[in-house]
C-alpha positions in Angstrom: -110.0 -120.8 105.7 -107.9 -124.1 106.0 -104.5 -123.5 108.2 -101.9 -126.0 109.9 -99.5 -125.0 112.8 -97.5 -126.3 115.4 -99.2 -126.6 118.8 -96.4 -124.6 120.7 -96.8 -121.7 118.6 -100.6 -121.8 118.7 -100.5 -121.8 122.6 -98.1 -118.9 122.9 -99.8 -116.8 120.7 -103.5 -117.8 122.5 -101.7 -117.5 125.9 -101.1 -113.8 125.0 -104.0 -112.8 123.4 -107.0 -114.6 125.6 -106.1 -112.8 128.7 -107.8 -109.5 127.5 -111.1 -111.2 126.9 -113.3 -110.9 130.0 -114.8 -114.4 131.3 -118.4 -112.7 131.4 -119.6 -110.7 128.3 -122.8 -109.1 127.6 -121.8 -108.5 124.1 -121.3 -112.0 122.5 -118.5 -111.0 120.1 -116.2 -109.9 122.8 -115.7 -113.4 124.0 -114.3 -114.4 121.1 -110.8 -114.3 119.4 -110.5 -113.2 115.9 -108.4 -115.5 113.9 -107.2 -114.8 110.1 -105.0 -116.9 108.0 -103.0 -114.8 105.4 -99.4 -115.2 103.9 -98.0 -118.2 105.6 -98.9 -117.2 109.1 -101.9 -116.9 111.5 -103.1 -113.9 113.3 -105.1 -113.7 116.4 -106.9 -110.4 118.0 -108.9 -110.3 121.2 -110.1 -107.1 122.6 -112.5 -106.0 125.7 -113.0 -102.6 123.3 -110.5 -100.4 125.4 -107.6 -102.9 125.0 -106.5 -104.8 122.2 -103.9 -107.6 121.7 -102.6 -109.2 118.5 -100.2 -112.1 117.6 -98.9 -113.6 114.8 -97.7 -117.2 114.3 -95.9 -119.0 111.3 -98.6 -121.6 109.8 -98.8 -123.5 106.3 -102.2 -121.8 104.8 -103.8 -124.2 102.5 -106.8 -121.5 102.3 -106.9 -117.8 103.5 -109.9 -116.8 105.5 -110.9 -115.5 108.9 -113.7 -116.3 111.4 -113.9 -115.9 115.3 -114.3 -118.7 118.0 -114.6 -118.3 122.1 -111.2 -117.4 123.3 -111.2 -119.4 126.5 -112.5 -122.5 124.8 -109.9 -122.4 122.3 -107.1 -121.6 124.7 -108.0 -124.6 127.0 -108.4 -127.2 124.1 -105.0 -126.2 122.5 -103.3 -126.3 126.0 -104.6 -129.8 126.8 -103.3 -131.3 123.2 -100.0 -133.0 123.9 -96.8 -131.5 123.0 -95.1 -131.3 119.6 -98.8 -131.9 118.2 -99.9 -130.2 114.7 -103.0 -128.5 114.8 -105.4 -128.1 111.7 -108.0 -125.3 111.7 -111.0 -125.2 108.8 -114.2 -123.6 108.4 -116.4 -126.9 107.8 -119.3 -127.0 105.5 -121.8 -126.6 108.5 -122.3 -122.6 108.7 -120.8 -121.1 111.7 -118.6 -124.0 112.5 -114.8 -124.4 113.2 -113.3 -127.9 112.6 -110.2 -128.1 114.9 -108.2 -131.1 114.3 -105.0 -132.5 116.4 -103.9 -136.3 116.0 -107.6 -138.4 116.5 -109.2 -135.2 118.4 -111.8 -133.4 116.6 -113.8 -130.1 118.0 -116.3 -128.5 116.0 -116.7 -124.9 117.5 -119.2 -122.5 117.3 -118.2 -119.3 115.1 -119.3 -115.7 114.9 -118.3 -113.9 111.8 -115.4 -112.0 111.3 -116.9 -108.8 109.9 -118.9 -108.4 113.3 -115.5 -108.2 115.5 -114.7 -104.6 116.6 -111.5 -102.8 115.6 -109.6 -100.4 118.1 -108.7 -97.9 115.0 -105.9 -95.8 116.6 -105.9 -93.0 114.2 -102.5 -91.1 113.9 -100.2 -92.0 116.6 -98.0 -88.8 116.9 -95.0 -89.8 118.8 -92.8 -93.1 118.3 -90.1 -94.3 120.6 -88.1 -97.3 121.9 -87.4 -98.7 125.3 -85.3 -101.7 126.5 -87.3 -103.9 128.1 -85.4 -103.6 131.5 -86.2 -99.7 131.3 -90.0 -100.3 130.7 -90.2 -102.9 133.5 -88.7 -100.5 135.7 -91.0 -97.8 135.0 -93.8 -100.3 135.6 -92.4 -102.4 138.3 -91.5 -99.2 140.5 -95.0 -97.6 140.4 -97.6 -100.1 139.4 -98.2 -101.1 143.1 -99.2 -97.4 144.0 -102.1 -97.5 141.1 -105.6 -96.5 143.0 -108.0 -98.8 142.7 -110.9 -96.3 143.6 -113.2 -96.1 140.6 -114.4 -92.8 141.4 -111.3 -91.2 141.1 -110.9 -93.0 137.5 -107.6 -90.7 136.7 -105.3 -92.1 139.1 -106.4 -95.8 138.0 -103.5 -95.9 135.7 -99.5 -94.7 135.3 -98.8 -91.3 134.6 -96.5 -91.1 131.8 -94.5 -88.1 130.6 -91.4 -85.9 129.8 -90.1 -83.7 132.1 -86.9 -81.8 132.3 -84.5 -82.1 135.3 -81.3 -80.2 135.6 -81.4 -79.3 132.0 -82.0 -83.1 130.7 -85.4 -84.6 129.3 -86.5 -87.6 131.7 -89.1 -90.2 131.1 -91.0 -89.9 134.0 -93.5 -92.5 135.5 -96.0 -91.6 138.6 -98.7 -93.7 140.4 -100.6 -92.6 143.5 -103.4 -93.6 145.3 -103.6 -90.6 147.9 -101.8 -92.3 150.7 -98.8 -93.3 148.6 -96.8 -92.1 145.7 -94.3 -93.9 143.3 -92.2 -91.6 140.9 -89.5 -93.3 138.8 -87.3 -91.6 135.8 -84.8 -92.4 133.3 -83.5 -90.5 130.3 -85.8 -89.7 127.7 -85.5 -91.9 124.3 -85.1 -90.3 121.2 -88.2 -89.7 119.6 -90.4 -89.0 123.2 -89.6 -85.1 123.4 -92.8 -83.5 123.4 -95.1 -86.5 123.7 -98.3 -85.6 125.7 -98.5 -86.8 129.1 -100.6 -89.8 129.3 -102.5 -92.1 131.8 -102.0 -95.9 130.8 -104.8 -97.8 132.5 -104.2 -100.5 135.1 -105.4 -103.2 133.0 -103.2 -102.3 130.1 -100.3 -101.5 132.9 -100.7 -105.7 134.1 -100.6 -107.0 130.5 -97.6 -105.1 129.4 -95.7 -106.4 132.7 -96.8 -110.0 131.9 -95.4 -109.4 128.2 -92.2 -107.9 129.5 -91.6 -111.0 131.4 -91.1 -113.2 127.9 -88.9 -110.5 126.5 -85.6 -109.3 126.7 -85.4 -106.8 123.6 -86.5 -103.5 122.5 -90.3 -102.6 122.8 -91.3 -99.9 120.4 -94.3 -97.5 121.8 -96.5 -95.2 119.8 -99.0 -92.9 121.3 -101.1 -90.1 120.8 -103.4 -88.2 123.4 -106.2 -90.9 123.2 -104.3 -94.2 122.5 -100.9 -96.0 123.1 -99.4 -99.2 120.7 -96.8 -101.4 122.6 -95.1 -103.6 120.0 -93.4 -106.7 121.8 -92.1 -108.4 118.6 -94.8 -110.4 117.5 -97.3 -108.9 119.9 -98.9 -105.9 119.6 -100.9 -104.1 122.7 -102.9 -101.3 121.7 -104.9 -99.6 124.5 -107.2 -96.6 124.9 -105.6 -94.3 127.5 -107.4 -92.6 130.8 -109.2 -89.4 129.5 -108.6 -87.1 132.6 -106.1 -85.0 134.1 -103.2 -86.3 136.4 -103.1 -84.3 139.9 -99.8 -82.1 140.3 -98.0 -84.6 141.7 -95.0 -82.3 142.4 -97.3 -80.5 145.2 -97.0 -83.6 147.6 -93.4 -84.5 147.2 -92.1 -82.3 150.3 -89.1 -80.4 150.0 -87.5 -79.7 153.2 -87.7 -83.0 155.2 -84.4 -82.4 157.0 -84.6 -85.6 159.4 -82.2 -88.3 157.7 -82.7 -92.1 158.4 -80.8 -94.8 157.1 -81.7 -98.5 158.1 -80.9 -101.9 156.3 -83.3 -102.5 154.2 -83.8 -106.4 155.0 -83.8 -106.4 158.8 -86.2 -103.3 158.8 -88.9 -104.7 156.6 -88.5 -108.0 158.1 -89.2 -106.2 161.5 -92.2 -104.6 159.9 -93.9 -107.6 158.6 -93.1 -109.5 162.1 -94.3 -106.9 164.6 -97.4 -105.8 162.0 -98.8 -109.6 162.4 -100.3 -108.5 165.9 -101.9 -105.1 163.8 -105.6 -105.0 162.7 -106.3 -105.9 159.4 -108.0 -103.0 158.4 -105.8 -99.9 159.7 -102.3 -102.2 159.5 -100.9 -99.4 161.7 -97.3 -99.4 162.9 -95.7 -96.9 165.0 -91.8 -96.1 164.7 -90.2 -94.4 167.4 -86.8 -93.0 166.0 -83.8 -91.3 168.2 -80.4 -92.3 169.6 -79.2 -94.7 166.6 -82.4 -97.1 166.8 -85.9 -97.4 166.2 -88.1 -98.8 168.0 -91.5 -100.5 165.9 -94.6 -101.3 167.8 -98.4 -102.0 167.6 -101.0 -101.6 170.2 -103.8 -103.5 169.0 -106.8 -103.8 171.8 -108.0 -106.9 170.1 -105.2 -109.0 170.1 -102.5 -107.7 172.2 -99.1 -105.7 171.4 -95.7 -106.2 169.7 -92.5 -104.1 169.9 -89.1 -104.6 168.1 -85.9 -102.8 168.2 -83.3 -102.3 165.5 -80.2 -100.2 164.7 -80.5 -97.1 162.6 -78.4 -94.1 161.4 -80.3 -91.1 162.7 -79.0 -88.4 164.5 -81.6 -85.7 164.4 -84.4 -84.9 167.3 -86.3 -88.1 168.3 -89.3 -88.5 166.4 -92.7 -91.0 166.3 -94.4 -91.4 163.4 -97.0 -94.1 162.2 -97.4 -95.6 158.7 -99.5 -98.6 157.2 -97.2 -101.7 157.3 -98.3 -103.0 154.0 -97.5 -99.8 152.2 -94.1 -99.5 154.0 -93.2 -103.2 152.8 -94.6 -102.5 149.3 -92.1 -99.6 149.1 -89.2 -101.5 150.6 -89.8 -104.2 147.8 -89.4 -101.7 145.1 -85.9 -100.4 146.7 -83.0 -102.1 145.0 -80.0 -101.3 147.5 -79.3 -103.0 150.7 -80.3 -99.8 152.8 -83.4 -97.6 152.7 -83.1 -93.8 153.1 -86.3 -92.0 154.9 -86.2 -88.5 154.9 -89.0 -87.3 157.6 -89.9 -83.9 159.0 -92.8 -84.3 161.8 -95.6 -86.8 162.7 -98.3 -85.3 160.4 -96.0 -85.1 157.3 -95.3 -87.2 154.3 -92.2 -89.1 154.6 -90.0 -89.4 151.3 -88.3 -92.9 151.0 -85.6 -93.9 148.3 -82.2 -96.4 148.0 -80.2 -92.9 148.6 -80.1 -89.1 147.6 -80.6 -88.7 143.8 -82.0 -92.3 143.1 -84.0 -92.6 140.1 -86.9 -93.9 142.1 -88.9 -91.6 144.7 -91.4 -92.7 146.8 -93.6 -90.6 149.3 -95.8 -92.1 152.2 -98.4 -90.4 154.3 -98.4 -90.9 157.9 -101.0 -92.4 160.0 -102.3 -91.1 163.5 -101.1 -94.0 166.3 
């Protein structure tokens, strides 16, 4: 193998794929990135056996071939080369070494055979559709914060993506919950999504998709089956195994009869929650909302550090209510609201609360109360 390409193109491709590689691996080949020189391009591939990223960069291929080298070492070398540099990669005469040259710099990297590199074969992906990067970002950003990190409930460790019917229209819906809060967002189902299986996209794949969306303003092609999903971002292809489990019937925890409506200006509310919660204990982060007569008093009473309260104006004309929430969860949800106001639909101090921008908004959040 002998190939030359621009440092910028190589760094961009490596930047996307090397993130998949875990820093510590018991299987040596999984620490490496697969390099393939074919037909005027260099293709890089990395995997952790659950997730695989592939990207190609234009290159001058003098001799086709493939090998694998340590991913993080290669990334750091290329990152530290001067801008505008040309990078040459070739298999040297010595067995198992790749020679990297750029200007006067020379690096000899230990290789492992390309034939040992695992392939995350997808089989037949039954459904294929396209989403704009803005729509995919909306589905992920509005739900990612609610993904559970509790490994024993592995089926909650991702975003549940499925198609459902709402008022006669097919909607693509994303849902995540950790048992304390739930996030649900939907948009009109794209062509090709009808009849797709409900799938749970794992947290690590979600994080990588989110990072890749930041680089793009284009259509993203999604292919999936019951076991795997593939996301195509132009030159970058991300393939992931899906969580093999059943997502709970989340509709049962979304209350239907919360008749107490509270409308509050989002920014003053979030800032008041943030200020008052400063005094709360790190463990519980509990904050009490006392609501009635067009005002809300936010208060915290912490035996270890003192107490705090702040009053803000709200639009509320139902019976007075006192209810407690985890302040961090409240702030997480407030950060997802796109309008200047927040609508809270309440029932009683022991029942979940619905939070939205407005009635019928695409994004809906459910928050379980705390005893305070």
